[in-house]
C-alpha positions in Angstrom: 120.3 67.2 226.1 117.9 69.2 228.4 114.8 68.2 226.1 115.5 64.2 226.4 115.8 64.6 230.5 113.0 66.7 230.8 110.9 64.2 228.7 111.8 61.5 230.7 110.4 63.4 233.9 107.2 63.6 232.0 107.0 67.6 231.5 104.2 68.5 229.3 107.0 70.1 226.8 110.5 71.0 226.8 112.8 73.7 225.6 111.2 76.3 223.2 114.3 76.4 221.1 114.9 74.0 218.2 118.8 74.0 218.8 121.2 74.7 221.5 122.4 77.8 219.2 120.3 80.6 217.5 120.3 80.9 213.7 123.2 82.9 213.8 125.2 80.6 215.7 125.0 82.3 219.3 125.2 79.7 222.0 122.0 79.4 224.1 123.6 79.8 227.2 120.4 81.1 229.5 117.2 79.6 230.7 114.8 82.2 231.4 112.1 80.8 234.0 108.7 82.3 234.3 106.3 81.3 236.8 102.5 82.4 235.9 99.0 82.0 236.1 95.9 82.8 234.3 95.6 85.8 235.8 98.4 87.3 234.0 96.7 86.5 230.7 96.0 90.1 229.9 100.0 91.1 230.1 101.0 87.7 228.3 101.5 89.5 224.7 103.4 92.2 226.0 105.5 90.0 228.0 106.4 87.6 225.3 107.4 90.8 222.9 109.7 92.0 225.5 111.6 88.8 225.2 111.8 88.6 221.4 113.0 92.2 221.4 116.2 91.2 223.5 119.4 92.5 221.9 120.7 89.1 223.3 118.7 86.3 221.9 121.0 83.2 223.4 118.3 82.0 225.6 115.6 79.6 226.2 112.2 80.0 227.8 110.5 77.5 230.1 106.9 78.6 231.7 105.6 77.1 234.8 101.9 77.3 235.1 100.0 76.9 238.1 96.7 78.0 237.3 93.6 76.1 238.7 92.6 74.7 235.3 94.4 73.5 232.4 93.1 75.9 229.7 95.6 78.6 230.2 98.4 75.9 229.7 96.8 74.9 226.6 96.9 79.0 225.2 100.7 79.0 226.2 101.4 75.9 224.5 99.3 77.2 221.2 101.8 80.0 220.9 104.6 77.5 220.6 105.8 78.0 224.3 107.4 75.4 226.4 105.1 75.0 229.8 105.2 72.7 232.8 102.1 72.4 234.8 102.4 72.7 238.2 99.0 72.1 239.8 98.2 74.3 243.0 96.4 72.2 245.2 96.0 73.9 248.9 99.5 75.6 248.6 99.5 79.5 249.5 100.4 81.9 246.7 103.9 82.3 248.0 104.2 78.4 248.3 103.0 77.7 244.7 105.5 80.5 243.4 108.2 78.7 245.4 107.2 75.3 243.7 107.5 76.9 240.2 110.7 78.3 240.9 112.0 75.1 241.9 110.8 73.3 238.9 112.4 75.8 236.7 115.8 75.4 238.7 115.2 71.4 238.1 114.7 72.2 234.2 117.8 74.2 234.5 120.2 71.8 236.3 119.1 69.1 233.7 120.8 71.2 230.9 123.8 72.8 230.0 122.8 76.7 230.4 125.1 79.0 232.6 122.6 81.3 233.8 119.2 81.1 234.9 117.1 84.2 234.2 114.0 84.7 236.6 111.6 86.9 235.0 108.1 87.3 236.7 105.0 87.4 233.9 103.9 90.7 235.0 107.2 92.4 234.4 108.4 94.0 230.9 112.2 94.0 230.6 113.9 96.8 228.6 115.3 95.3 225.2 118.9 95.1 226.3 118.0 93.8 230.0 119.5 90.5 229.5 122.8 91.9 227.6 123.4 94.3 230.4 123.1 91.9 233.2 125.2 89.2 231.7 127.9 91.7 230.9 128.5 92.2 234.5 129.2 88.3 235.1 127.9 88.7 238.4 126.6 85.7 241.1 123.6 87.2 241.4 122.0 90.2 239.5 118.9 92.4 239.4 117.0 94.9 237.3 115.0 97.4 238.9 111.4 96.2 239.5 108.6 98.3 241.7 106.2 97.1 243.5 103.6 97.9 246.4 104.3 96.8 249.7 102.3 97.2 252.7 104.4 98.9 255.4 102.5 99.3 258.6 99.2 99.2 257.0 100.0 101.8 254.5 100.6 100.5 250.7 103.9 102.2 249.5 105.9 101.6 246.3 109.5 100.8 246.2 111.8 98.7 244.1 112.3 94.9 245.2 115.6 95.5 246.5 117.1 95.7 249.9 120.3 97.3 250.9 122.9 96.5 253.9 121.5 97.7 257.0 124.4 96.3 259.4 123.9 93.2 262.1 122.6 91.1 259.4 119.7 93.0 258.4 118.4 94.4 255.2 116.8 98.1 254.5 114.2 98.4 251.7 115.5 100.8 249.3 113.6 103.7 248.1 112.6 104.8 244.6 115.2 107.9 244.7 118.0 105.4 245.2 117.4 103.7 242.1 117.2 106.7 239.8 120.6 106.3 238.3 122.2 103.9 235.8 125.0 102.7 238.5 125.8 99.0 239.4 125.4 98.5 243.0 126.0 95.5 245.5 123.1 95.0 247.8 121.6 92.5 250.3 118.7 91.0 248.7 116.8 91.5 245.4 113.5 89.9 244.1 113.2 87.5 241.3 111.0 89.8 238.9 114.2 90.4 237.0 117.4 88.4 238.3 119.9 86.6 236.4 121.7 83.7 238.6 125.1 81.9 237.8 124.9 78.3 237.3 127.2 77.4 240.3 124.8 79.4 242.6 121.8 77.6 241.4 123.6 74.3 241.9 124.5 75.0 245.4 121.7 77.2 246.7 118.1 75.4 246.7 115.0 77.2 246.6 112.8 77.0 249.9 109.7 78.5 251.1 110.7 81.1 253.8 108.2 81.2 256.3 109.7 84.2 258.1 108.6 86.5 255.2 105.9 87.3 252.8 108.2 87.8 250.3 108.8 84.4 249.9 111.7 82.4 248.3 113.7 85.2 246.7 114.8 86.5 250.4 115.6 82.9 251.3 117.7 82.3 248.1 119.7 85.5 248.7 120.2 84.8 252.3 121.5 81.3 251.6 123.5 82.3 248.7 125.6 84.8 250.9 126.5 81.9 253.5 128.4 80.2 250.3 130.2 83.7 249.5 128.1 84.8 246.6 127.1 88.3 246.2 124.1 90.1 244.9 124.1 93.2 242.7 121.4 95.4 241.0 122.2 97.4 237.8 120.0 100.3 238.1 120.1 101.0 234.3 117.8 98.0 233.8 114.7 99.5 234.6 111.6 97.3 234.2 107.6 98.1 233.8 105.7 96.3 236.5 102.3 95.9 234.7 99.1 95.2 236.9 95.5 95.4 235.8 95.2 98.6 237.1 98.4 100.5 236.8 102.1 100.7 235.5 104.8 101.0 237.9 107.8 102.4 236.6 110.9 104.6 237.8 109.7 108.0 236.3 112.3 109.0 233.4 113.8 112.5 233.9 111.7 113.3 236.9 113.4 114.2 240.5 111.4 113.0 243.5 109.3 115.7 245.5 108.2 115.6 248.8 104.3 115.4 249.9 102.9 117.2 253.0 104.0 114.4 255.1 107.3 114.3 254.1 107.1 111.2 251.8 108.6 110.8 248.5 105.8 111.1 245.9 105.6 110.0 242.1 103.2 110.0 239.3 102.6 106.7 237.7 100.6 105.5 234.9 97.3 104.2 235.5 95.9 101.6 233.2 
């Protein structure tokens, strides 16, 4: 069992579920992996509530904490959560995240789960997110998560998704492209809300991607494509990105409008 294997490796706590099935007999075939730190404590309760509200409950949860001190891990454990400590040391932010993802991958491979579901600790997924993503049986599939990206010195809001641009290039998608609910094959997705099949996790390691500030998620998609795996986005799975100052989400029922410089503009909730 994954719990025993992990304990042998000296991890702090193991699988959050007591059994490999839920109370109603549903197989727990998904491991949700979350890399976090103390700075996301403000959204912890909302994050956990979103997981409890999932229409598909056949999952276990492991949290990798890379905070500088031990106290946040203690807070997580006090809530009955499975926690692995990943002491940051001198690593950069992207290197810390990559290290945490790799520890999640190691945990996943030690068990019998069939899907690894990466969810960032500041991303609030809709109640049917996991059910919808599983229904496609895709190699790699993402929901829609918005983020602020520095483009030429200007901070812009985009989904963490890249479409094909030809000649081995990817094109950062715009918000209006994810307004619908359709399934679309894409080039690269972020790991904010990303479900990955076991065969992909087995074949594709996680690595720090020096060529991109975006990090390990770009490298993972690029490497997976070399094995013939494909990446998709289910645009009906629209997530909320909660920051200390604002909440980023695709506006519901609102068409994008142009501002005075010809850029799409949107209204977002300010915290």
